All heavy atoms as TSV, in Angstrom:
chain	resi	resn	atom	element	x	y	z
A	1	MET	N	N	-0.233	-12.854	-0.238
A	1	MET	CA	C	0.006	-11.444	-0.479
A	1	MET	C	C	0.366	-11.278	-1.956
A	1	MET	O	O	1.229	-11.975	-2.465
A	1	MET	CB	C	1.128	-10.953	0.427
A	1	MET	CG	C	1.445	-9.511	0.226
A	1	MET	SD	S	2.567	-8.823	1.451
A	1	MET	CE	C	1.624	-9.072	2.926
A	2	PRO	N	N	-0.287	-10.344	-2.642
A	2	PRO	CA	C	0.020	-10.142	-4.065
A	2	PRO	C	C	1.427	-9.584	-4.265
A	2	PRO	O	O	1.969	-8.907	-3.391
A	2	PRO	CB	C	-1.036	-9.140	-4.526
A	2	PRO	CG	C	-1.678	-8.594	-3.321
A	2	PRO	CD	C	-1.355	-9.477	-2.167
A	3	LYS	N	N	1.977	-9.887	-5.423
A	3	LYS	CA	C	3.301	-9.362	-5.755
A	3	LYS	C	C	3.389	-9.110	-7.250
A	3	LYS	O	O	2.636	-9.676	-8.037
A	3	LYS	CB	C	4.410	-10.305	-5.305
A	3	LYS	CG	C	4.433	-11.628	-6.040
A	3	LYS	CD	C	5.543	-12.522	-5.533
A	3	LYS	CE	C	5.445	-13.895	-6.184
A	3	LYS	NZ	N	6.472	-14.793	-5.711
A	4	VAL	N	N	4.294	-8.226	-7.628
A	4	VAL	CA	C	4.604	-7.961	-9.021
A	4	VAL	C	C	6.110	-8.079	-9.191
A	4	VAL	O	O	6.868	-7.934	-8.236
A	4	VAL	CB	C	4.132	-6.552	-9.481
A	4	VAL	CG1	C	2.629	-6.457	-9.435
A	4	VAL	CG2	C	4.763	-5.464	-8.669
A	5	ARG	N	N	6.534	-8.351	-10.405
A	5	ARG	CA	C	7.961	-8.451	-10.698
A	5	ARG	C	C	8.306	-7.331	-11.680
A	5	ARG	O	O	7.649	-7.154	-12.693
A	5	ARG	CB	C	8.278	-9.813	-11.298
A	5	ARG	CG	C	9.730	-10.063	-11.496
A	5	ARG	CD	C	9.958	-11.553	-11.853
A	5	ARG	NE	N	11.328	-11.913	-11.689
A	5	ARG	CZ	C	11.934	-12.196	-10.555
A	5	ARG	NH1	N	11.258	-12.160	-9.436
A	5	ARG	NH2	N	13.200	-12.525	-10.510
A	6	ALA	N	N	9.327	-6.556	-11.331
A	6	ALA	CA	C	9.755	-5.447	-12.187
A	6	ALA	C	C	11.278	-5.389	-12.183
A	6	ALA	O	O	11.898	-5.312	-11.119
A	6	ALA	CB	C	9.185	-4.130	-11.668
A	7	ASN	N	N	11.865	-5.457	-13.351
A	7	ASN	CA	C	13.323	-5.385	-13.496
A	7	ASN	C	C	14.043	-6.394	-12.607
A	7	ASN	O	O	15.067	-6.088	-11.996
A	7	ASN	CB	C	13.835	-3.971	-13.202
A	7	ASN	CG	C	13.299	-2.960	-14.194
A	7	ASN	OD1	O	13.183	-3.253	-15.376
A	7	ASN	ND2	N	12.964	-1.793	-13.712
A	8	GLY	N	N	13.477	-7.600	-12.508
A	8	GLY	CA	C	14.099	-8.660	-11.735
A	8	GLY	C	C	13.896	-8.567	-10.233
A	8	GLY	O	O	14.471	-9.339	-9.474
A	9	VAL	N	N	13.065	-7.639	-9.784
A	9	VAL	CA	C	12.811	-7.449	-8.358
A	9	VAL	C	C	11.351	-7.790	-8.074
A	9	VAL	O	O	10.459	-7.345	-8.790
A	9	VAL	CB	C	13.092	-5.983	-7.928
A	9	VAL	CG1	C	12.752	-5.761	-6.472
A	9	VAL	CG2	C	14.532	-5.622	-8.215
A	10	GLU	N	N	11.108	-8.587	-7.032
A	10	GLU	CA	C	9.741	-8.880	-6.619
A	10	GLU	C	C	9.286	-7.847	-5.605
A	10	GLU	O	O	9.977	-7.592	-4.611
A	10	GLU	CB	C	9.652	-10.274	-5.992
A	10	GLU	CG	C	9.735	-11.383	-6.994
A	10	GLU	CD	C	9.499	-12.747	-6.342
A	10	GLU	OE1	O	9.757	-12.909	-5.138
A	10	GLU	OE2	O	9.065	-13.642	-7.075
A	11	LEU	N	N	8.143	-7.246	-5.866
A	11	LEU	CA	C	7.558	-6.260	-4.964
A	11	LEU	C	C	6.231	-6.797	-4.435
A	11	LEU	O	O	5.336	-7.112	-5.220
A	11	LEU	CB	C	7.310	-4.938	-5.696
A	11	LEU	CG	C	8.535	-4.257	-6.296
A	11	LEU	CD1	C	8.113	-3.095	-7.170
A	11	LEU	CD2	C	9.469	-3.801	-5.198
A	12	PHE	N	N	6.132	-6.926	-3.133
A	12	PHE	CA	C	4.898	-7.359	-2.499
A	12	PHE	C	C	4.103	-6.114	-2.127
A	12	PHE	O	O	4.668	-5.095	-1.767
A	12	PHE	CB	C	5.206	-8.177	-1.246
A	12	PHE	CG	C	5.835	-9.502	-1.559
A	12	PHE	CD1	C	7.199	-9.590	-1.807
A	12	PHE	CD2	C	5.057	-10.648	-1.615
A	12	PHE	CE1	C	7.787	-10.810	-2.113
A	12	PHE	CE2	C	5.641	-11.866	-1.918
A	12	PHE	CZ	C	7.008	-11.952	-2.167
A	13	PHE	N	N	2.780	-6.218	-2.206
A	13	PHE	CA	C	1.952	-5.057	-1.891
A	13	PHE	C	C	0.656	-5.489	-1.242
A	13	PHE	O	O	0.286	-6.662	-1.276
A	13	PHE	CB	C	1.693	-4.208	-3.137
A	13	PHE	CG	C	0.875	-4.908	-4.197
A	13	PHE	CD1	C	-0.491	-4.717	-4.267
A	13	PHE	CD2	C	1.480	-5.741	-5.125
A	13	PHE	CE1	C	-1.245	-5.361	-5.236
A	13	PHE	CE2	C	0.740	-6.380	-6.103
A	13	PHE	CZ	C	-0.628	-6.191	-6.157
A	14	GLU	N	N	-0.032	-4.513	-0.658
A	14	GLU	CA	C	-1.335	-4.731	-0.044
A	14	GLU	C	C	-2.243	-3.608	-0.499
A	14	GLU	O	O	-1.795	-2.471	-0.635
A	14	GLU	CB	C	-1.181	-4.701	1.473
A	14	GLU	CG	C	-2.501	-4.763	2.216
A	14	GLU	CD	C	-2.319	-4.492	3.694
A	14	GLU	OE1	O	-2.333	-3.322	4.093
A	14	GLU	OE2	O	-2.146	-5.474	4.430
A	15	GLU	N	N	-3.501	-3.931	-0.731
A	15	GLU	CA	C	-4.499	-2.919	-1.089
A	15	GLU	C	C	-5.609	-2.927	-0.055
A	15	GLU	O	O	-5.978	-3.982	0.452
A	15	GLU	CB	C	-5.112	-3.232	-2.457
A	15	GLU	CG	C	-4.145	-3.102	-3.598
A	15	GLU	CD	C	-4.821	-3.374	-4.923
A	15	GLU	OE1	O	-5.440	-2.445	-5.471
A	15	GLU	OE2	O	-4.734	-4.514	-5.384
A	16	ARG	N	N	-6.114	-1.757	0.235
A	16	ARG	CA	C	-7.209	-1.631	1.194
A	16	ARG	C	C	-8.139	-0.537	0.704
A	16	ARG	O	O	-7.699	0.446	0.145
A	16	ARG	CB	C	-6.648	-1.259	2.561
A	16	ARG	CG	C	-7.674	-1.358	3.651
A	16	ARG	CD	C	-7.081	-1.183	5.009
A	16	ARG	NE	N	-5.963	-2.109	5.185
A	16	ARG	CZ	C	-5.208	-2.144	6.251
A	16	ARG	NH1	N	-5.415	-1.295	7.225
A	16	ARG	NH2	N	-4.225	-2.995	6.367
A	17	GLY	N	N	-9.430	-0.712	0.929
A	17	GLY	CA	C	-10.414	0.279	0.509
A	17	GLY	C	C	-11.075	-0.114	-0.797
A	17	GLY	O	O	-10.785	-1.150	-1.387
A	18	ASP	N	N	-11.955	0.741	-1.243
A	18	ASP	CA	C	-12.726	0.518	-2.464
A	18	ASP	C	C	-11.823	0.641	-3.687
A	18	ASP	O	O	-11.145	1.653	-3.867
A	18	ASP	CB	C	-13.853	1.548	-2.519
A	18	ASP	CG	C	-14.781	1.370	-3.703
A	18	ASP	OD1	O	-14.548	0.478	-4.542
A	18	ASP	OD2	O	-15.753	2.135	-3.788
A	19	ALA	N	N	-11.821	-0.388	-4.524
A	19	ALA	CA	C	-10.956	-0.408	-5.711
A	19	ALA	C	C	-11.275	0.722	-6.694
A	19	ALA	O	O	-10.427	1.102	-7.491
A	19	ALA	CB	C	-11.051	-1.759	-6.407
A	20	SER	N	N	-12.490	1.263	-6.631
A	20	SER	CA	C	-12.860	2.345	-7.556
A	20	SER	C	C	-12.592	3.738	-6.963
A	20	SER	O	O	-12.801	4.745	-7.632
A	20	SER	CB	C	-14.331	2.220	-7.950
A	20	SER	OG	O	-15.158	2.415	-6.819
A	21	ALA	N	N	-12.138	3.798	-5.723
A	21	ALA	CA	C	-11.871	5.080	-5.054
A	21	ALA	C	C	-10.530	5.652	-5.521
A	21	ALA	O	O	-9.692	4.930	-6.061
A	21	ALA	CB	C	-11.854	4.875	-3.541
A	22	PRO	N	N	-10.312	6.947	-5.317
A	22	PRO	CA	C	-9.000	7.539	-5.639
A	22	PRO	C	C	-7.903	6.809	-4.861
A	22	PRO	O	O	-8.072	6.494	-3.682
A	22	PRO	CB	C	-9.122	8.988	-5.180
A	22	PRO	CG	C	-10.581	9.261	-5.102
A	22	PRO	CD	C	-11.230	7.954	-4.770
A	23	ALA	N	N	-6.805	6.535	-5.541
A	23	ALA	CA	C	-5.726	5.749	-4.938
A	23	ALA	C	C	-4.692	6.634	-4.247
A	23	ALA	O	O	-4.366	7.718	-4.720
A	23	ALA	CB	C	-5.037	4.912	-5.997
A	24	VAL	N	N	-4.207	6.133	-3.123
A	24	VAL	CA	C	-3.070	6.718	-2.419
A	24	VAL	C	C	-2.007	5.630	-2.379
A	24	VAL	O	O	-2.258	4.534	-1.884
A	24	VAL	CB	C	-3.443	7.148	-0.981
A	24	VAL	CG1	C	-2.208	7.606	-0.224
A	24	VAL	CG2	C	-4.492	8.236	-1.005
A	25	LEU	N	N	-0.839	5.909	-2.933
A	25	LEU	CA	C	0.254	4.951	-2.965
A	25	LEU	C	C	1.262	5.311	-1.886
A	25	LEU	O	O	1.837	6.400	-1.902
A	25	LEU	CB	C	0.924	4.962	-4.345
A	25	LEU	CG	C	2.116	4.040	-4.542
A	25	LEU	CD1	C	1.720	2.588	-4.339
A	25	LEU	CD2	C	2.707	4.257	-5.926
A	26	LEU	N	N	1.461	4.424	-0.928
A	26	LEU	CA	C	2.398	4.646	0.167
A	26	LEU	C	C	3.685	3.893	-0.152
A	26	LEU	O	O	3.676	2.676	-0.305
A	26	LEU	CB	C	1.813	4.145	1.493
A	26	LEU	CG	C	0.496	4.782	1.925
A	26	LEU	CD1	C	0.002	4.133	3.214
A	26	LEU	CD2	C	0.647	6.273	2.102
A	27	ILE	N	N	4.787	4.612	-0.241
A	27	ILE	CA	C	6.080	4.024	-0.578
A	27	ILE	C	C	7.037	4.271	0.579
A	27	ILE	O	O	7.285	5.419	0.956
A	27	ILE	CB	C	6.651	4.632	-1.871
A	27	ILE	CG1	C	5.678	4.415	-3.026
A	27	ILE	CG2	C	8.017	4.044	-2.185
A	27	ILE	CD1	C	6.067	5.113	-4.301
A	28	MET	N	N	7.564	3.204	1.136
A	28	MET	CA	C	8.559	3.313	2.216
A	28	MET	C	C	9.935	3.424	1.573
A	28	MET	O	O	10.127	3.014	0.426
A	28	MET	CB	C	8.532	2.062	3.083
A	28	MET	CG	C	7.879	2.194	4.421
A	28	MET	SD	S	8.429	3.611	5.358
A	28	MET	CE	C	7.110	3.706	6.510
A	29	GLY	N	N	10.874	3.916	2.303
A	29	GLY	CA	C	12.232	4.067	1.797
A	29	GLY	C	C	12.928	2.735	1.573
A	29	GLY	O	O	12.427	1.677	1.936
A	30	LEU	N	N	14.081	2.793	0.982
A	30	LEU	CA	C	14.875	1.611	0.667
A	30	LEU	C	C	15.151	0.788	1.921
A	30	LEU	O	O	15.594	1.304	2.940
A	30	LEU	CB	C	16.203	2.038	0.031
A	30	LEU	CG	C	17.154	0.922	-0.357
A	30	LEU	CD1	C	16.540	0.057	-1.452
A	30	LEU	CD2	C	18.475	1.499	-0.834
A	31	GLY	N	N	14.873	-0.480	1.844
A	31	GLY	CA	C	15.176	-1.385	2.938
A	31	GLY	C	C	14.141	-1.411	4.050
A	31	GLY	O	O	14.335	-2.083	5.056
A	32	THR	N	N	13.047	-0.703	3.890
A	32	THR	CA	C	12.007	-0.682	4.917
A	32	THR	C	C	10.765	-1.367	4.369
A	32	THR	O	O	10.375	-1.142	3.235
A	32	THR	CB	C	11.659	0.764	5.321
A	32	THR	OG1	O	12.852	1.420	5.727
A	32	THR	CG2	C	10.656	0.789	6.449
A	33	GLN	N	N	10.147	-2.198	5.179
A	33	GLN	CA	C	8.960	-2.929	4.748
A	33	GLN	C	C	7.717	-2.062	4.829
A	33	GLN	O	O	7.650	-1.108	5.603
A	33	GLN	CB	C	8.777	-4.170	5.611
A	33	GLN	CG	C	9.900	-5.159	5.475
A	33	GLN	CD	C	9.673	-6.376	6.354
A	33	GLN	OE1	O	8.739	-6.443	7.136
A	33	GLN	NE2	N	10.540	-7.348	6.204
A	34	MET	N	N	6.701	-2.472	4.050
A	34	MET	CA	C	5.446	-1.723	4.024
A	34	MET	C	C	4.753	-1.717	5.370
A	34	MET	O	O	3.986	-0.806	5.669
A	34	MET	CB	C	4.507	-2.304	2.971
A	34	MET	CG	C	3.998	-3.683	3.266
A	34	MET	SD	S	2.932	-4.228	1.935
A	34	MET	CE	C	2.703	-5.913	2.413
A	35	ILE	N	N	5.038	-2.691	6.225
A	35	ILE	CA	C	4.377	-2.748	7.526
A	35	ILE	C	C	4.863	-1.652	8.470
A	35	ILE	O	O	4.313	-1.480	9.555
A	35	ILE	CB	C	4.534	-4.143	8.183
A	35	ILE	CG1	C	6.012	-4.474	8.373
A	35	ILE	CG2	C	3.815	-5.199	7.375
A	35	ILE	CD1	C	6.263	-5.743	9.159
A	36	ALA	N	N	5.861	-0.892	8.047
A	36	ALA	CA	C	6.333	0.224	8.869
A	36	ALA	C	C	5.334	1.387	8.869
A	36	ALA	O	O	5.394	2.247	9.740
A	36	ALA	CB	C	7.703	0.705	8.389
A	37	TRP	N	N	4.408	1.410	7.881
A	37	TRP	CA	C	3.357	2.435	7.912
A	37	TRP	C	C	2.440	2.115	9.079
A	37	TRP	O	O	1.943	0.995	9.187
A	37	TRP	CB	C	2.556	2.439	6.604
A	37	TRP	CG	C	3.321	2.970	5.446
A	37	TRP	CD1	C	3.898	2.252	4.436
A	37	TRP	CD2	C	3.608	4.331	5.156
A	37	TRP	NE1	N	4.521	3.089	3.555
A	37	TRP	CE2	C	4.358	4.384	3.975
A	37	TRP	CE3	C	3.305	5.535	5.795
A	37	TRP	CZ2	C	4.805	5.567	3.419
A	37	TRP	CZ3	C	3.752	6.723	5.231
A	37	TRP	CH2	C	4.484	6.725	4.057
A	38	PRO	N	N	2.162	3.063	9.960
A	38	PRO	CA	C	1.302	2.793	11.117
A	38	PRO	C	C	-0.092	2.346	10.674
A	38	PRO	O	O	-0.714	2.977	9.814
A	38	PRO	CB	C	1.234	4.131	11.853
A	38	PRO	CG	C	2.425	4.901	11.376
A	38	PRO	CD	C	2.683	4.436	9.972
A	39	GLU	N	N	-0.557	1.261	11.253
A	39	GLU	CA	C	-1.857	0.700	10.891
A	39	GLU	C	C	-2.994	1.710	11.030
A	39	GLU	O	O	-3.842	1.794	10.126
A	39	GLU	CB	C	-2.125	-0.555	11.728
A	39	GLU	CG	C	-3.336	-1.330	11.291
A	39	GLU	CD	C	-3.259	-1.843	9.865
A	39	GLU	OE1	O	-2.157	-2.160	9.394
A	39	GLU	OE2	O	-4.326	-1.904	9.219
A	40	PRO	N	N	-3.051	2.509	12.099
A	40	PRO	CA	C	-4.140	3.500	12.197
A	40	PRO	C	C	-4.107	4.524	11.044
A	40	PRO	O	O	-5.154	4.980	10.589
A	40	PRO	CB	C	-3.899	4.183	13.537
A	40	PRO	CG	C	-3.114	3.200	14.339
A	40	PRO	CD	C	-2.257	2.473	13.337
A	41	PHE	N	N	-2.919	4.873	10.576
A	41	PHE	CA	C	-2.785	5.804	9.451
A	41	PHE	C	C	-3.350	5.184	8.172
A	41	PHE	O	O	-4.142	5.810	7.461
A	41	PHE	CB	C	-1.314	6.172	9.264
A	41	PHE	CG	C	-1.036	7.027	8.064
A	41	PHE	CD1	C	-1.482	8.333	7.998
A	41	PHE	CD2	C	-0.314	6.531	6.990
A	41	PHE	CE1	C	-1.228	9.131	6.889
A	41	PHE	CE2	C	-0.058	7.313	5.877
A	41	PHE	CZ	C	-0.512	8.619	5.824
A	42	VAL	N	N	-2.952	3.938	7.895
A	42	VAL	CA	C	-3.412	3.241	6.685
A	42	VAL	C	C	-4.927	3.062	6.726
A	42	VAL	O	O	-5.633	3.362	5.759
A	42	VAL	CB	C	-2.701	1.882	6.537
A	42	VAL	CG1	C	-3.250	1.104	5.356
A	42	VAL	CG2	C	-1.200	2.078	6.393
A	43	GLN	N	N	-5.440	2.591	7.853
A	43	GLN	CA	C	-6.877	2.371	7.972
A	43	GLN	C	C	-7.641	3.685	7.923
A	43	GLN	O	O	-8.723	3.753	7.352
A	43	GLN	CB	C	-7.208	1.611	9.257
A	43	GLN	CG	C	-8.651	1.137	9.317
A	43	GLN	CD	C	-9.027	0.221	8.173
A	43	GLN	OE1	O	-8.315	-0.729	7.884
A	43	GLN	NE2	N	-10.127	0.510	7.510
A	44	GLY	N	N	-7.074	4.728	8.479
A	44	GLY	CA	C	-7.712	6.041	8.434
A	44	GLY	C	C	-7.888	6.544	7.012
A	44	GLY	O	O	-8.922	7.116	6.667
A	45	LEU	N	N	-6.880	6.321	6.176
A	45	LEU	CA	C	-6.995	6.709	4.764
A	45	LEU	C	C	-8.098	5.907	4.074
A	45	LEU	O	O	-8.899	6.459	3.310
A	45	LEU	CB	C	-5.665	6.505	4.039
A	45	LEU	CG	C	-4.551	7.482	4.387
A	45	LEU	CD1	C	-3.223	7.010	3.785
A	45	LEU	CD2	C	-4.878	8.879	3.902
A	46	ALA	N	N	-8.139	4.604	4.338
A	46	ALA	CA	C	-9.177	3.761	3.745
A	46	ALA	C	C	-10.565	4.183	4.236
A	46	ALA	O	O	-11.514	4.269	3.444
A	46	ALA	CB	C	-8.911	2.293	4.063
A	47	ASP	N	N	-10.669	4.465	5.521
A	47	ASP	CA	C	-11.956	4.903	6.087
A	47	ASP	C	C	-12.395	6.253	5.527
A	47	ASP	O	O	-13.594	6.547	5.475
A	47	ASP	CB	C	-11.865	4.993	7.614
A	47	ASP	CG	C	-11.742	3.621	8.276
A	47	ASP	OD1	O	-12.002	2.602	7.605
A	47	ASP	OD2	O	-11.360	3.591	9.459
A	48	ALA	N	N	-11.431	7.066	5.088
A	48	ALA	CA	C	-11.741	8.384	4.504
A	48	ALA	C	C	-12.159	8.277	3.040
A	48	ALA	O	O	-12.439	9.284	2.411
A	48	ALA	CB	C	-10.544	9.308	4.657
A	49	GLY	N	N	-12.184	7.057	2.507
A	49	GLY	CA	C	-12.668	6.863	1.140
A	49	GLY	C	C	-11.601	6.684	0.097
A	49	GLY	O	O	-11.884	6.822	-1.100
A	50	PHE	N	N	-10.382	6.375	0.495
A	50	PHE	CA	C	-9.309	6.166	-0.467
A	50	PHE	C	C	-9.011	4.691	-0.642
A	50	PHE	O	O	-9.238	3.884	0.270
A	50	PHE	CB	C	-8.016	6.877	-0.014
A	50	PHE	CG	C	-8.121	8.358	-0.029
A	50	PHE	CD1	C	-8.385	9.059	1.144
A	50	PHE	CD2	C	-7.968	9.068	-1.210
A	50	PHE	CE1	C	-8.489	10.436	1.137
A	50	PHE	CE2	C	-8.069	10.451	-1.221
A	50	PHE	CZ	C	-8.336	11.131	-0.052
A	51	ARG	N	N	-8.488	4.363	-1.797
A	51	ARG	CA	C	-7.921	3.032	-2.036
A	51	ARG	C	C	-6.436	3.164	-1.660
A	51	ARG	O	O	-5.714	3.954	-2.267
A	51	ARG	CB	C	-8.054	2.669	-3.508
A	51	ARG	CG	C	-7.340	1.415	-3.905
A	51	ARG	CD	C	-7.490	1.225	-5.394
A	51	ARG	NE	N	-6.720	0.079	-5.849
A	51	ARG	CZ	C	-6.346	-0.086	-7.085
A	51	ARG	NH1	N	-6.664	0.815	-8.013
A	51	ARG	NH2	N	-5.662	-1.146	-7.440
A	52	VAL	N	N	-6.009	2.443	-0.663
A	52	VAL	CA	C	-4.645	2.561	-0.159
A	52	VAL	C	C	-3.819	1.375	-0.675
A	52	VAL	O	O	-4.203	0.229	-0.498
A	52	VAL	CB	C	-4.606	2.574	1.384
A	52	VAL	CG1	C	-3.191	2.775	1.881
A	52	VAL	CG2	C	-5.533	3.668	1.914
A	53	ILE	N	N	-2.727	1.692	-1.308
A	53	ILE	CA	C	-1.797	0.679	-1.823
A	53	ILE	C	C	-0.477	0.910	-1.116
A	53	ILE	O	O	0.078	1.995	-1.164
A	53	ILE	CB	C	-1.621	0.794	-3.347
A	53	ILE	CG1	C	-2.975	0.759	-4.042
A	53	ILE	CG2	C	-0.697	-0.318	-3.859
A	53	ILE	CD1	C	-2.951	1.223	-5.474
A	54	ARG	N	N	-0.019	-0.146	-0.441
A	54	ARG	CA	C	1.271	0.006	0.237
A	54	ARG	C	C	2.107	-1.216	0.008
A	54	ARG	O	O	1.648	-2.251	-0.332
A	54	ARG	CB	C	1.122	0.238	1.735
A	54	ARG	CG	C	0.531	-0.913	2.510
A	54	ARG	CD	C	0.611	-0.656	3.990
A	54	ARG	NE	N	-0.055	-1.732	4.710
A	54	ARG	CZ	C	-0.010	-1.868	6.023
A	54	ARG	NH1	N	0.633	-0.996	6.740
A	54	ARG	NH2	N	-0.626	-2.853	6.603
């Protein structure tokens, strides 16, 4: 799983959909993992033509 480091914090992320498509960034609240986004919702956005980053 890809990750970035910012201000001493490691952030893991996932991308889905066409990399050249308009991006939708899904951010969960503090202390909640990205997997809390319902899979059908995430896949639905990707199927609608968006690049989904969560």
